[in-house]
C-alpha positions in Angstrom: -23.2 1.6 -10.5 -19.6 1.0 -10.9 -17.7 -0.8 -8.3 -15.0 1.4 -6.4 -11.9 -0.5 -5.4 -8.8 0.6 -3.6 -5.6 0.3 -5.7 -2.0 1.2 -4.7 1.4 2.0 -5.8 3.1 0.2 -3.0 5.4 -1.8 -5.1 6.7 1.2 -6.9 7.3 3.2 -3.8 9.0 0.3 -2.1 11.4 -0.2 -5.1 12.2 3.6 -5.0 13.4 3.0 -1.5 15.3 -0.2 -2.4 13.3 -2.1 0.2 12.1 -5.8 -0.1 8.7 -6.8 1.0 10.3 -8.4 4.1 12.1 -5.1 4.8 8.9 -3.0 4.6 6.9 -5.6 6.6 9.4 -5.3 9.4 9.3 -1.5 9.4 5.4 -1.5 9.9 5.2 -4.7 12.0 3.3 -7.0 9.5 4.4 -10.2 7.6 6.0 -10.1 4.0 2.7 -12.0 3.0 0.6 -9.0 4.1 2.8 -6.6 2.0 2.4 -9.1 -1.0 -1.3 -9.3 -0.5 -1.7 -5.5 -0.4 0.4 -4.9 -3.6 -1.7 -7.6 -5.5 -4.8 -6.1 -4.3 -5.9 -9.2 -2.5 -5.9 -7.4 0.9 -7.2 -4.0 1.7 -5.1 -2.5 4.6 -6.5 -0.8 7.7 -6.4 3.0 7.7 -3.7 2.6 10.5 -1.5 0.4 8.3 -2.1 2.5 5.2 -0.8 5.6 7.1 2.1 3.7 8.5 3.1 2.5 5.1 2.9 6.1 3.7 5.0 7.5 6.7 7.8 4.8 6.3 7.9 5.2 2.5 7.9 9.0 3.0 4.9 9.5 0.7 1.6 11.3 1.0 -1.0 8.6 1.4 -2.7 9.8 -1.7 0.4 8.9 -3.7 0.3 5.4 -2.4 -3.5 4.5 -2.4 -6.2 5.7 -4.8 -9.8 4.8 -5.6 -10.6 3.1 -9.0 -14.0 3.5 -10.4 -14.6 6.9 -8.6 -14.8 9.0 -11.7 -17.8 11.1 -10.5 
């Protein structure tokens, strides 16, 4: 069975809004390190944080986060 992982396009969406990691972190109430860890796949955000990020970046959550290894 293939491992399913959560991937994201947070860095691209953040760049489209011309936001630094620090800017985005302040908008959603987390640290810059948390944003960095999410972008690099080292940290999987809670559902609440994922929805907050999508809202602040004005993107549907499915455009920011997606499953890899879920080809069935």
